[in-house]
PDB file of the backbone (N, CA, C, O) and the ligand in Angstrom, with CONECT records:
HET     ZN  A 101       1
ATOM      1  N   MET A   1     -66.249 -39.485 -22.015  1.00  0.00           N
ATOM      2  CA  MET A   1     -67.486 -40.227 -21.956  1.00  0.00           C
ATOM      3  C   MET A   1     -67.453 -41.164 -20.765  1.00  0.00           C
ATOM      4  O   MET A   1     -66.399 -41.716 -20.447  1.00  0.00           O
ATOM      5  N   GLU A   2     -68.563 -41.353 -20.111  1.00  0.00           N
ATOM      6  CA  GLU A   2     -68.621 -42.204 -18.922  1.00  0.00           C
ATOM      7  C   GLU A   2     -68.739 -43.655 -19.348  1.00  0.00           C
ATOM      8  O   GLU A   2     -69.410 -44.006 -20.318  1.00  0.00           O
ATOM      9  N   HIS A   3     -68.050 -44.480 -18.568  1.00  0.00           N
ATOM     10  CA  HIS A   3     -68.063 -45.937 -18.845  1.00  0.00           C
ATOM     11  C   HIS A   3     -68.620 -46.627 -17.664  1.00  0.00           C
ATOM     12  O   HIS A   3     -68.282 -46.317 -16.522  1.00  0.00           O
ATOM     13  N   SER A   4     -69.489 -47.579 -17.934  1.00  0.00           N
ATOM     14  CA  SER A   4     -70.080 -48.373 -16.843  1.00  0.00           C
ATOM     15  C   SER A   4     -69.767 -49.859 -17.107  1.00  0.00           C
ATOM     16  O   SER A   4     -69.728 -50.270 -18.266  1.00  0.00           O
ATOM     17  N   PRO A   5     -69.551 -50.646 -16.093  1.00  0.00           N
ATOM     18  CA  PRO A   5     -69.326 -52.094 -16.365  1.00  0.00           C
ATOM     19  C   PRO A   5     -70.559 -52.722 -16.921  1.00  0.00           C
ATOM     20  O   PRO A   5     -70.479 -53.839 -17.433  1.00  0.00           O
ATOM     21  N   LEU A   6     -71.748 -52.054 -16.852  1.00  0.00           N
ATOM     22  CA  LEU A   6     -72.966 -52.619 -17.347  1.00  0.00           C
ATOM     23  C   LEU A   6     -73.224 -52.225 -18.816  1.00  0.00           C
ATOM     24  O   LEU A   6     -74.269 -52.546 -19.383  1.00  0.00           O
ATOM     25  N   MET A   7     -72.262 -51.534 -19.407  1.00  0.00           N
ATOM     26  CA  MET A   7     -72.485 -51.038 -20.748  1.00  0.00           C
ATOM     27  C   MET A   7     -72.614 -52.164 -21.788  1.00  0.00           C
ATOM     28  O   MET A   7     -73.079 -51.921 -22.902  1.00  0.00           O
ATOM     29  N   PHE A   8     -72.211 -53.371 -21.439  1.00  0.00           N
ATOM     30  CA  PHE A   8     -72.356 -54.505 -22.367  1.00  0.00           C
ATOM     31  C   PHE A   8     -73.133 -55.627 -21.704  1.00  0.00           C
ATOM     32  O   PHE A   8     -73.070 -56.770 -22.156  1.00  0.00           O
ATOM     33  N   PHE A   9     -73.869 -55.320 -20.634  1.00  0.00           N
ATOM     34  CA  PHE A   9     -74.528 -56.371 -19.884  1.00  0.00           C
ATOM     35  C   PHE A   9     -75.735 -57.016 -20.613  1.00  0.00           C
ATOM     36  O   PHE A   9     -75.847 -58.239 -20.692  1.00  0.00           O
ATOM     37  N   THR A  10     -76.609 -56.177 -21.126  1.00  0.00           N
ATOM     38  CA  THR A  10     -77.758 -56.707 -21.883  1.00  0.00           C
ATOM     39  C   THR A  10     -77.508 -56.605 -23.347  1.00  0.00           C
ATOM     40  O   THR A  10     -76.586 -55.903 -23.760  1.00  0.00           O
ATOM     41  N   CYS A  11     -78.287 -57.275 -24.154  1.00  0.00           N
ATOM     42  CA  CYS A  11     -78.196 -57.230 -25.615  1.00  0.00           C
ATOM     43  C   CYS A  11     -78.421 -55.804 -26.060  1.00  0.00           C
ATOM     44  O   CYS A  11     -77.701 -55.318 -26.932  1.00  0.00           O
ATOM     45  N   ARG A  12     -79.386 -55.123 -25.497  1.00  0.00           N
ATOM     46  CA  ARG A  12     -79.675 -53.760 -25.916  1.00  0.00           C
ATOM     47  C   ARG A  12     -78.474 -52.844 -25.580  1.00  0.00           C
ATOM     48  O   ARG A  12     -78.092 -52.001 -26.392  1.00  0.00           O
ATOM     49  N   ASP A  13     -77.880 -53.017 -24.366  1.00  0.00           N
ATOM     50  CA  ASP A  13     -76.693 -52.221 -24.019  1.00  0.00           C
ATOM     51  C   ASP A  13     -75.557 -52.483 -24.951  1.00  0.00           C
ATOM     52  O   ASP A  13     -74.858 -51.556 -25.361  1.00  0.00           O
ATOM     53  N   LEU A  14     -75.358 -53.721 -25.294  1.00  0.00           N
ATOM     54  CA  LEU A  14     -74.227 -54.062 -26.170  1.00  0.00           C
ATOM     55  C   LEU A  14     -74.449 -53.427 -27.558  1.00  0.00           C
ATOM     56  O   LEU A  14     -73.516 -52.886 -28.151  1.00  0.00           O
ATOM     57  N   ALA A  15     -75.698 -53.499 -28.071  1.00  0.00           N
ATOM     58  CA  ALA A  15     -75.984 -52.947 -29.369  1.00  0.00           C
ATOM     59  C   ALA A  15     -75.771 -51.434 -29.363  1.00  0.00           C
ATOM     60  O   ALA A  15     -75.269 -50.868 -30.335  1.00  0.00           O
ATOM     61  N   ARG A  16     -76.156 -50.783 -28.262  1.00  0.00           N
ATOM     62  CA  ARG A  16     -75.956 -49.339 -28.198  1.00  0.00           C
ATOM     63  C   ARG A  16     -74.497 -48.970 -28.138  1.00  0.00           C
ATOM     64  O   ARG A  16     -74.121 -47.892 -28.599  1.00  0.00           O
ATOM     65  N   ASN A  17     -73.652 -49.836 -27.581  1.00  0.00           N
ATOM     66  CA  ASN A  17     -72.234 -49.515 -27.356  1.00  0.00           C
ATOM     67  C   ASN A  17     -71.301 -50.347 -28.242  1.00  0.00           C
ATOM     68  O   ASN A  17     -70.107 -50.454 -27.962  1.00  0.00           O
ATOM     69  N   VAL A  18     -71.839 -50.923 -29.288  1.00  0.00           N
ATOM     70  CA  VAL A  18     -71.025 -51.851 -30.103  1.00  0.00           C
ATOM     71  C   VAL A  18     -69.722 -51.230 -30.604  1.00  0.00           C
ATOM     72  O   VAL A  18     -68.695 -51.907 -30.657  1.00  0.00           O
ATOM     73  N   GLU A  19     -69.753 -49.956 -30.970  1.00  0.00           N
ATOM     74  CA  GLU A  19     -68.511 -49.293 -31.476  1.00  0.00           C
ATOM     75  C   GLU A  19     -67.491 -49.124 -30.362  1.00  0.00           C
ATOM     76  O   GLU A  19     -66.337 -48.792 -30.631  1.00  0.00           O
ATOM     77  N   ARG A  20     -67.893 -49.344 -29.122  1.00  0.00           N
ATOM     78  CA  ARG A  20     -66.972 -49.150 -27.980  1.00  0.00           C
ATOM     79  C   ARG A  20     -66.298 -50.446 -27.528  1.00  0.00           C
ATOM     80  O   ARG A  20     -65.475 -50.433 -26.613  1.00  0.00           O
ATOM     81  N   LEU A  21     -66.648 -51.575 -28.174  1.00  0.00           N
ATOM     82  CA  LEU A  21     -66.046 -52.851 -27.810  1.00  0.00           C
ATOM     83  C   LEU A  21     -64.517 -52.805 -28.007  1.00  0.00           C
ATOM     84  O   LEU A  21     -63.760 -53.440 -27.273  1.00  0.00           O
ATOM     85  N   GLU A  22     -64.098 -52.040 -29.010  1.00  0.00           N
ATOM     86  CA  GLU A  22     -62.675 -51.954 -29.290  1.00  0.00           C
ATOM     87  C   GLU A  22     -62.047 -50.649 -28.866  1.00  0.00           C
ATOM     88  O   GLU A  22     -60.872 -50.409 -29.141  1.00  0.00           O
ATOM     89  N   ASP A  23     -62.836 -49.772 -28.176  1.00  0.00           N
ATOM     90  CA  ASP A  23     -62.374 -48.470 -27.796  1.00  0.00           C
ATOM     91  C   ASP A  23     -61.396 -48.585 -26.618  1.00  0.00           C
ATOM     92  O   ASP A  23     -61.745 -49.063 -25.539  1.00  0.00           O
ATOM     93  N   SER A  24     -60.186 -48.139 -26.858  1.00  0.00           N
ATOM     94  CA  SER A  24     -59.152 -48.245 -25.826  1.00  0.00           C
ATOM     95  C   SER A  24     -59.385 -47.337 -24.633  1.00  0.00           C
ATOM     96  O   SER A  24     -58.751 -47.503 -23.591  1.00  0.00           O
ATOM     97  N   THR A  25     -60.300 -46.372 -24.779  1.00  0.00           N
ATOM     98  CA  THR A  25     -60.629 -45.518 -23.657  1.00  0.00           C
ATOM     99  C   THR A  25     -61.565 -46.171 -22.666  1.00  0.00           C
ATOM    100  O   THR A  25     -61.712 -45.725 -21.528  1.00  0.00           O
ATOM    101  N   VAL A  26     -62.206 -47.262 -23.134  1.00  0.00           N
ATOM    102  CA  VAL A  26     -63.076 -48.050 -22.249  1.00  0.00           C
ATOM    103  C   VAL A  26     -62.206 -48.995 -21.421  1.00  0.00           C
ATOM    104  O   VAL A  26     -61.341 -49.677 -21.972  1.00  0.00           O
ATOM    105  N   PRO A  27     -62.419 -49.041 -20.133  1.00  0.00           N
ATOM    106  CA  PRO A  27     -61.550 -49.906 -19.257  1.00  0.00           C
ATOM    107  C   PRO A  27     -61.593 -51.333 -19.798  1.00  0.00           C
ATOM    108  O   PRO A  27     -62.612 -51.806 -20.301  1.00  0.00           O
ATOM    109  N   VAL A  28     -60.416 -52.014 -19.670  1.00  0.00           N
ATOM    110  CA  VAL A  28     -60.258 -53.369 -20.157  1.00  0.00           C
ATOM    111  C   VAL A  28     -61.301 -54.316 -19.539  1.00  0.00           C
ATOM    112  O   VAL A  28     -61.840 -55.163 -20.252  1.00  0.00           O
ATOM    113  N   LEU A  29     -61.593 -54.200 -18.277  1.00  0.00           N
ATOM    114  CA  LEU A  29     -62.607 -55.035 -17.630  1.00  0.00           C
ATOM    115  C   LEU A  29     -63.972 -54.894 -18.353  1.00  0.00           C
ATOM    116  O   LEU A  29     -64.661 -55.886 -18.591  1.00  0.00           O
ATOM    117  N   HIS A  30     -64.333 -53.682 -18.684  1.00  0.00           N
ATOM    118  CA  HIS A  30     -65.616 -53.485 -19.339  1.00  0.00           C
ATOM    119  C   HIS A  30     -65.670 -54.130 -20.759  1.00  0.00           C
ATOM    120  O   HIS A  30     -66.663 -54.731 -21.168  1.00  0.00           O
ATOM    121  N   ARG A  31     -64.551 -53.962 -21.462  1.00  0.00           N
ATOM    122  CA  ARG A  31     -64.496 -54.579 -22.786  1.00  0.00           C
ATOM    123  C   ARG A  31     -64.481 -56.081 -22.675  1.00  0.00           C
ATOM    124  O   ARG A  31     -65.040 -56.769 -23.530  1.00  0.00           O
ATOM    125  N   TRP A  32     -63.846 -56.614 -21.631  1.00  0.00           N
ATOM    126  CA  TRP A  32     -63.833 -58.037 -21.402  1.00  0.00           C
ATOM    127  C   TRP A  32     -65.260 -58.521 -21.110  1.00  0.00           C
ATOM    128  O   TRP A  32     -65.627 -59.608 -21.556  1.00  0.00           O
ATOM    129  N   LEU A  33     -66.046 -57.782 -20.404  1.00  0.00           N
ATOM    130  CA  LEU A  33     -67.441 -58.153 -20.142  1.00  0.00           C
ATOM    131  C   LEU A  33     -68.205 -58.171 -21.455  1.00  0.00           C
ATOM    132  O   LEU A  33     -69.069 -59.025 -21.655  1.00  0.00           O
ATOM    133  N   GLY A  34     -67.902 -57.246 -22.348  1.00  0.00           N
ATOM    134  CA  GLY A  34     -68.548 -57.273 -23.665  1.00  0.00           C
ATOM    135  C   GLY A  34     -68.184 -58.532 -24.448  1.00  0.00           C
ATOM    136  O   GLY A  34     -69.038 -59.158 -25.076  1.00  0.00           O
ATOM    137  N   ARG A  35     -66.915 -58.887 -24.399  1.00  0.00           N
ATOM    138  CA  ARG A  35     -66.495 -60.092 -25.112  1.00  0.00           C
ATOM    139  C   ARG A  35     -67.108 -61.333 -24.508  1.00  0.00           C
ATOM    140  O   ARG A  35     -67.467 -62.276 -25.213  1.00  0.00           O
ATOM    141  N   ALA A  36     -67.224 -61.323 -23.197  1.00  0.00           N
ATOM    142  CA  ALA A  36     -67.887 -62.481 -22.500  1.00  0.00           C
ATOM    143  C   ALA A  36     -69.358 -62.603 -22.966  1.00  0.00           C
ATOM    144  O   ALA A  36     -69.872 -63.702 -23.176  1.00  0.00           O
ATOM    145  N   HIS A  37     -70.007 -61.447 -23.118  1.00  0.00           N
ATOM    146  CA  HIS A  37     -71.362 -61.461 -23.578  1.00  0.00           C
ATOM    147  C   HIS A  37     -71.453 -62.128 -24.977  1.00  0.00           C
ATOM    148  O   HIS A  37     -72.365 -62.904 -25.265  1.00  0.00           O
ATOM    149  N   LEU A  38     -70.497 -61.795 -25.794  1.00  0.00           N
ATOM    150  CA  LEU A  38     -70.476 -62.332 -27.182  1.00  0.00           C
ATOM    151  C   LEU A  38     -70.223 -63.839 -27.169  1.00  0.00           C
ATOM    152  O   LEU A  38     -70.622 -64.527 -28.109  1.00  0.00           O
ATOM    153  N   LEU A  39     -69.592 -64.357 -26.164  1.00  0.00           N
ATOM    154  CA  LEU A  39     -69.292 -65.785 -26.101  1.00  0.00           C
ATOM    155  C   LEU A  39     -70.632 -66.597 -25.911  1.00  0.00           C
ATOM    156  O   LEU A  39     -70.813 -67.684 -26.460  1.00  0.00           O
ATOM    157  N   TRP A  40     -71.540 -65.996 -25.103  1.00  0.00           N
ATOM    158  CA  TRP A  40     -72.751 -66.776 -24.852  1.00  0.00           C
ATOM    159  C   TRP A  40     -73.971 -66.314 -25.647  1.00  0.00           C
ATOM    160  O   TRP A  40     -74.992 -67.002 -25.652  1.00  0.00           O
ATOM    161  N   CYS A  41     -73.889 -65.194 -26.302  1.00  0.00           N
ATOM    162  CA  CYS A  41     -75.059 -64.640 -26.993  1.00  0.00           C
ATOM    163  C   CYS A  41     -74.830 -64.736 -28.499  1.00  0.00           C
ATOM    164  O   CYS A  41     -74.059 -63.954 -29.056  1.00  0.00           O
ATOM    165  N   ARG A  42     -75.483 -65.677 -29.156  1.00  0.00           N
ATOM    166  CA  ARG A  42     -75.375 -65.856 -30.612  1.00  0.00           C
ATOM    167  C   ARG A  42     -75.881 -64.665 -31.371  1.00  0.00           C
ATOM    168  O   ARG A  42     -75.295 -64.274 -32.381  1.00  0.00           O
ATOM    169  N   ASN A  43     -76.976 -64.070 -30.896  1.00  0.00           N
ATOM    170  CA  ASN A  43     -77.542 -62.910 -31.631  1.00  0.00           C
ATOM    171  C   ASN A  43     -76.632 -61.706 -31.633  1.00  0.00           C
ATOM    172  O   ASN A  43     -76.474 -61.041 -32.657  1.00  0.00           O
ATOM    173  N   CYS A  44     -76.031 -61.418 -30.488  1.00  0.00           N
ATOM    174  CA  CYS A  44     -75.129 -60.258 -30.435  1.00  0.00           C
ATOM    175  C   CYS A  44     -73.857 -60.588 -31.186  1.00  0.00           C
ATOM    176  O   CYS A  44     -73.295 -59.720 -31.852  1.00  0.00           O
ATOM    177  N   SER A  45     -73.382 -61.842 -31.093  1.00  0.00           N
ATOM    178  CA  SER A  45     -72.210 -62.221 -31.875  1.00  0.00           C
ATOM    179  C   SER A  45     -72.442 -61.995 -33.357  1.00  0.00           C
ATOM    180  O   SER A  45     -71.575 -61.463 -34.050  1.00  0.00           O
ATOM    181  N   ARG A  46     -73.619 -62.402 -33.852  1.00  0.00           N
ATOM    182  CA  ARG A  46     -73.958 -62.228 -35.266  1.00  0.00           C
ATOM    183  C   ARG A  46     -74.074 -60.749 -35.600  1.00  0.00           C
ATOM    184  O   ARG A  46     -73.628 -60.317 -36.664  1.00  0.00           O
ATOM    185  N   PHE A  47     -74.672 -59.961 -34.695  1.00  0.00           N
ATOM    186  CA  PHE A  47     -74.837 -58.517 -34.900  1.00  0.00           C
ATOM    187  C   PHE A  47     -73.460 -57.840 -34.977  1.00  0.00           C
ATOM    188  O   PHE A  47     -73.253 -56.994 -35.847  1.00  0.00           O
ATOM    189  N   VAL A  48     -72.535 -58.179 -34.112  1.00  0.00           N
ATOM    190  CA  VAL A  48     -71.233 -57.565 -34.130  1.00  0.00           C
ATOM    191  C   VAL A  48     -70.443 -57.933 -35.390  1.00  0.00           C
ATOM    192  O   VAL A  48     -69.710 -57.098 -35.920  1.00  0.00           O
ATOM    193  N   LYS A  49     -70.583 -59.171 -35.875  1.00  0.00           N
ATOM    194  CA  LYS A  49     -69.959 -59.554 -37.125  1.00  0.00           C
ATOM    195  C   LYS A  49     -70.506 -58.707 -38.272  1.00  0.00           C
ATOM    196  O   LYS A  49     -69.749 -58.214 -39.108  1.00  0.00           O
ATOM    197  N   GLN A  50     -71.838 -58.541 -38.304  1.00  0.00           N
ATOM    198  CA  GLN A  50     -72.423 -57.689 -39.371  1.00  0.00           C
ATOM    199  C   GLN A  50     -71.966 -56.271 -39.258  1.00  0.00           C
ATOM    200  O   GLN A  50     -71.678 -55.629 -40.268  1.00  0.00           O
ATOM    201  N   TYR A  51     -71.892 -55.757 -38.029  1.00  0.00           N
ATOM    202  CA  TYR A  51     -71.422 -54.405 -37.767  1.00  0.00           C
ATOM    203  C   TYR A  51     -70.047 -54.154 -38.313  1.00  0.00           C
ATOM    204  O   TYR A  51     -69.776 -53.176 -39.009  1.00  0.00           O
ATOM    205  N   ARG A  52     -69.162 -55.117 -37.951  1.00  0.00           N
ATOM    206  CA  ARG A  52     -67.745 -55.002 -38.386  1.00  0.00           C
ATOM    207  C   ARG A  52     -67.639 -55.147 -39.912  1.00  0.00           C
ATOM    208  O   ARG A  52     -66.842 -54.445 -40.534  1.00  0.00           O
ATOM    209  N   THR A  53     -68.393 -56.002 -40.501  1.00  0.00           N
ATOM    210  CA  THR A  53     -68.383 -56.118 -41.946  1.00  0.00           C
ATOM    211  C   THR A  53     -68.825 -54.819 -42.637  1.00  0.00           C
ATOM    212  O   THR A  53     -68.242 -54.370 -43.624  1.00  0.00           O
ATOM    213  N   THR A  54     -69.873 -54.252 -42.067  1.00  0.00           N
ATOM    214  CA  THR A  54     -70.392 -52.955 -42.628  1.00  0.00           C
ATOM    215  C   THR A  54     -69.360 -51.880 -42.486  1.00  0.00           C
ATOM    216  O   THR A  54     -69.122 -51.145 -43.444  1.00  0.00           O
ATOM    217  N   VAL A  55     -68.720 -51.744 -41.319  1.00  0.00           N
ATOM    218  CA  VAL A  55     -67.740 -50.712 -41.133  1.00  0.00           C
ATOM    219  C   VAL A  55     -66.598 -50.921 -42.088  1.00  0.00           C
ATOM    220  O   VAL A  55     -66.141 -49.953 -42.695  1.00  0.00           O
ATOM    221  N   LEU A  56     -66.102 -52.153 -42.259  1.00  0.00           N
ATOM    222  CA  LEU A  56     -65.025 -52.440 -43.181  1.00  0.00           C
ATOM    223  C   LEU A  56     -65.432 -52.078 -44.592  1.00  0.00           C
ATOM    224  O   LEU A  56     -64.650 -51.465 -45.318  1.00  0.00           O
ATOM    225  N   ALA A  57     -66.623 -52.439 -44.993  1.00  0.00           N
ATOM    226  CA  ALA A  57     -67.088 -52.085 -46.360  1.00  0.00           C
ATOM    227  C   ALA A  57     -67.164 -50.551 -46.570  1.00  0.00           C
ATOM    228  O   ALA A  57     -66.812 -50.028 -47.628  1.00  0.00           O
ATOM    229  N   LEU A  58     -67.621 -49.886 -45.556  1.00  0.00           N
ATOM    230  CA  LEU A  58     -67.705 -48.426 -45.697  1.00  0.00           C
ATOM    231  C   LEU A  58     -66.378 -47.729 -45.810  1.00  0.00           C
ATOM    232  O   LEU A  58     -66.243 -46.696 -46.465  1.00  0.00           O
ATOM    233  N   LYS A  59     -65.360 -48.342 -45.127  1.00  0.00           N
ATOM    234  CA  LYS A  59     -64.038 -47.757 -45.246  1.00  0.00           C
ATOM    235  C   LYS A  59     -63.463 -47.834 -46.637  1.00  0.00           C
ATOM    236  O   LYS A  59     -62.628 -47.014 -47.018  1.00  0.00           O
ATOM    237  N   HIS A  60     -63.911 -48.831 -47.409  1.00  0.00           N
ATOM    238  CA  HIS A  60     -63.400 -49.013 -48.748  1.00  0.00           C
ATOM    239  C   HIS A  60     -64.163 -48.241 -49.805  1.00  0.00           C
ATOM    240  O   HIS A  60     -63.756 -48.205 -50.966  1.00  0.00           O
ATOM    241  N   LEU A  61     -65.260 -47.628 -49.415  1.00  0.00           N
ATOM    242  CA  LEU A  61     -65.997 -46.769 -50.353  1.00  0.00           C
ATOM    243  C   LEU A  61     -65.219 -45.463 -50.518  1.00  0.00           C
ATOM    244  O   LEU A  61     -64.665 -44.925 -49.560  1.00  0.00           O
ATOM    245  N   GLN A  62     -65.192 -44.971 -51.748  1.00  0.00           N
ATOM    246  CA  GLN A  62     -64.528 -43.738 -52.013  1.00  0.00           C
ATOM    247  C   GLN A  62     -65.595 -42.663 -52.178  1.00  0.00           C
ATOM    248  O   GLN A  62     -66.680 -42.923 -52.696  1.00  0.00           O
ATOM    249  N   ALA A  63     -65.281 -41.483 -51.742  1.00  0.00           N
ATOM    250  CA  ALA A  63     -66.196 -40.357 -51.913  1.00  0.00           C
ATOM    251  C   ALA A  63     -66.264 -40.042 -53.415  1.00  0.00           C
ATOM    252  O   ALA A  63     -65.248 -40.067 -54.110  1.00  0.00           O
ATOM    253  N   PRO A  64     -67.460 -39.748 -53.897  1.00  0.00           N
ATOM    254  CA  PRO A  64     -67.549 -39.426 -55.350  1.00  0.00           C
ATOM    255  C   PRO A  64     -66.783 -38.137 -55.650  1.00  0.00           C
ATOM    256  O   PRO A  64     -66.645 -37.252 -54.805  1.00  0.00           O
ATOM    257  N   ALA A  65     -66.298 -38.072 -56.878  1.00  0.00           N
ATOM    258  CA  ALA A  65     -65.580 -36.860 -57.319  1.00  0.00           C
ATOM    259  C   ALA A  65     -66.603 -35.707 -57.333  1.00  0.00           C
ATOM    260  O   ALA A  65     -67.801 -35.949 -57.479  1.00  0.00           O
ATOM    261  N   PRO A  66     -66.136 -34.464 -57.183  1.00  0.00           N
ATOM    262  CA  PRO A  66     -67.033 -33.332 -57.147  1.00  0.00           C
ATOM    263  C   PRO A  66     -67.967 -33.247 -58.382  1.00  0.00           C
ATOM    264  O   PRO A  66     -69.146 -32.913 -58.266  1.00  0.00           O
ATOM    265  N   GLU A  67     -67.388 -33.566 -59.585  1.00  0.00           N
ATOM    266  CA  GLU A  67     -68.201 -33.468 -60.780  1.00  0.00           C
ATOM    267  C   GLU A  67     -69.297 -34.557 -60.753  1.00  0.00           C
ATOM    268  O   GLU A  67     -70.365 -34.366 -61.335  1.00  0.00           O
ATOM    269  N   GLN A  68     -69.040 -35.684 -60.089  1.00  0.00           N
ATOM    270  CA  GLN A  68     -70.113 -36.726 -59.954  1.00  0.00           C
ATOM    271  C   GLN A  68     -71.198 -36.227 -59.030  1.00  0.00           C
ATOM    272  O   GLN A  68     -72.383 -36.456 -59.272  1.00  0.00           O
ATOM    273  N   ASN A  69     -70.795 -35.540 -57.963  1.00  0.00           N
ATOM    274  CA  ASN A  69     -71.797 -34.957 -57.095  1.00  0.00           C
ATOM    275  C   ASN A  69     -72.687 -34.009 -57.789  1.00  0.00           C
ATOM    276  O   ASN A  69     -73.903 -34.021 -57.600  1.00  0.00           O
ATOM    277  N   LEU A  70     -72.070 -33.147 -58.630  1.00  0.00           N
ATOM    278  CA  LEU A  70     -72.833 -32.092 -59.347  1.00  0.00           C
ATOM    279  C   LEU A  70     -73.766 -32.767 -60.374  1.00  0.00           C
ATOM    280  O   LEU A  70     -74.928 -32.378 -60.494  1.00  0.00           O
ATOM    281  N   SER A  71     -73.289 -33.731 -61.083  1.00  0.00           N
ATOM    282  CA  SER A  71     -74.178 -34.359 -62.072  1.00  0.00           C
ATOM    283  C   SER A  71     -75.329 -35.113 -61.401  1.00  0.00           C
ATOM    284  O   SER A  71     -76.444 -35.163 -61.919  1.00  0.00           O
ATOM    285  N   ALA A  72     -75.032 -35.698 -60.237  1.00  0.00           N
ATOM    286  CA  ALA A  72     -76.111 -36.384 -59.490  1.00  0.00           C
ATOM    287  C   ALA A  72     -77.119 -35.335 -58.973  1.00  0.00           C
ATOM    288  O   ALA A  72     -78.324 -35.584 -58.992  1.00  0.00           O
ATOM    289  N   LEU A  73     -76.650 -34.201 -58.525  1.00  0.00           N
ATOM    290  CA  LEU A  73     -77.534 -33.130 -58.085  1.00  0.00           C
ATOM    291  C   LEU A  73     -78.431 -32.620 -59.220  1.00  0.00           C
ATOM    292  O   LEU A  73     -79.636 -32.443 -59.041  1.00  0.00           O
ATOM    293  N   VAL A  74     -77.834 -32.392 -60.365  1.00  0.00           N
ATOM    294  CA  VAL A  74     -78.601 -31.929 -61.530  1.00  0.00           C
ATOM    295  C   VAL A  74     -79.657 -32.928 -61.890  1.00  0.00           C
ATOM    296  O   VAL A  74     -80.811 -32.557 -62.104  1.00  0.00           O
ATOM    297  N   ALA A  75     -79.283 -34.228 -61.967  1.00  0.00           N
ATOM    298  CA  ALA A  75     -80.241 -35.264 -62.281  1.00  0.00           C
ATOM    299  C   ALA A  75     -81.345 -35.342 -61.271  1.00  0.00           C
ATOM    300  O   ALA A  75     -82.502 -35.538 -61.641  1.00  0.00           O
ATOM    301  N   PHE A  76     -81.022 -35.192 -59.975  1.00  0.00           N
ATOM    302  CA  PHE A  76     -82.023 -35.223 -58.931  1.00  0.00           C
ATOM    303  C   PHE A  76     -82.990 -34.068 -59.048  1.00  0.00           C
ATOM    304  O   PHE A  76     -84.197 -34.262 -58.901  1.00  0.00           O
ATOM    305  N   ARG A  77     -82.504 -32.894 -59.305  1.00  0.00           N
ATOM    306  CA  ARG A  77     -83.361 -31.689 -59.468  1.00  0.00           C
ATOM    307  C   ARG A  77     -84.289 -31.871 -60.668  1.00  0.00           C
ATOM    308  O   ARG A  77     -85.474 -31.546 -60.595  1.00  0.00           O
ATOM    309  N   ALA A  78     -83.750 -32.391 -61.768  1.00  0.00           N
ATOM    310  CA  ALA A  78     -84.585 -32.617 -62.962  1.00  0.00           C
ATOM    311  C   ALA A  78     -85.653 -33.631 -62.676  1.00  0.00           C
ATOM    312  O   ALA A  78     -86.790 -33.490 -63.126  1.00  0.00           O
ATOM    313  N   TRP A  79     -85.292 -34.679 -61.915  1.00  0.00           N
ATOM    314  CA  TRP A  79     -86.288 -35.685 -61.505  1.00  0.00           C
ATOM    315  C   TRP A  79     -87.383 -35.120 -60.611  1.00  0.00           C
ATOM    316  O   TRP A  79     -88.560 -35.458 -60.730  1.00  0.00           O
ATOM    317  N   ARG A  80     -86.933 -34.221 -59.687  1.00  0.00           N
ATOM    318  CA  ARG A  80     -87.938 -33.572 -58.770  1.00  0.00           C
ATOM    319  C   ARG A  80     -88.932 -32.728 -59.531  1.00  0.00           C
ATOM    320  O   ARG A  80     -90.124 -32.721 -59.225  1.00  0.00           O
ATOM    321  N   ARG A  81     -88.417 -31.993 -60.560  1.00  0.00           N
ATOM    322  CA  ARG A  81     -89.269 -31.090 -61.384  1.00  0.00           C
ATOM    323  C   ARG A  81     -90.373 -31.909 -62.095  1.00  0.00           C
ATOM    324  O   ARG A  81     -91.501 -31.452 -62.281  1.00  0.00           O
ATOM    325  N   ARG A  82     -89.977 -33.168 -62.489  1.00  0.00           N
ATOM    326  CA  ARG A  82     -90.896 -33.993 -63.229  1.00  0.00           C
ATOM    327  C   ARG A  82     -91.962 -34.640 -62.291  1.00  0.00           C
ATOM    328  O   ARG A  82     -93.088 -34.925 -62.698  1.00  0.00           O
ATOM    329  N   ALA A  83     -91.547 -34.854 -61.019  1.00  0.00           N
ATOM    330  CA  ALA A  83     -92.428 -35.580 -60.112  1.00  0.00           C
ATOM    331  C   ALA A  83     -93.514 -34.696 -59.589  1.00  0.00           C
ATOM    332  O   ALA A  83     -94.352 -35.145 -58.807  1.00  0.00           O
TER     333      ALA A  83
HETATM  334 ZN    ZN A 101     -76.724 -60.370 -26.513  1.00  0.00          ZN2+
END
């Protein structure tokens, strides 16, 4: 994937590339520019905190057991037939 030093320049660019702030394949200078952006931009700083919290929460979710998937599917189909 191509990396540009401008990938974290604007708020929109930072939001689009937020998952790449910690990506070791992105040059250190580019990641540093992203961190510099976070130092002066409260909105992006808040966004990145929310992003990281969401990612952490999703890592702790467990996939439902296959029988749970099946019962959910059966319940959904029954609900669709009624609707
Ligand atoms: Zn910003």
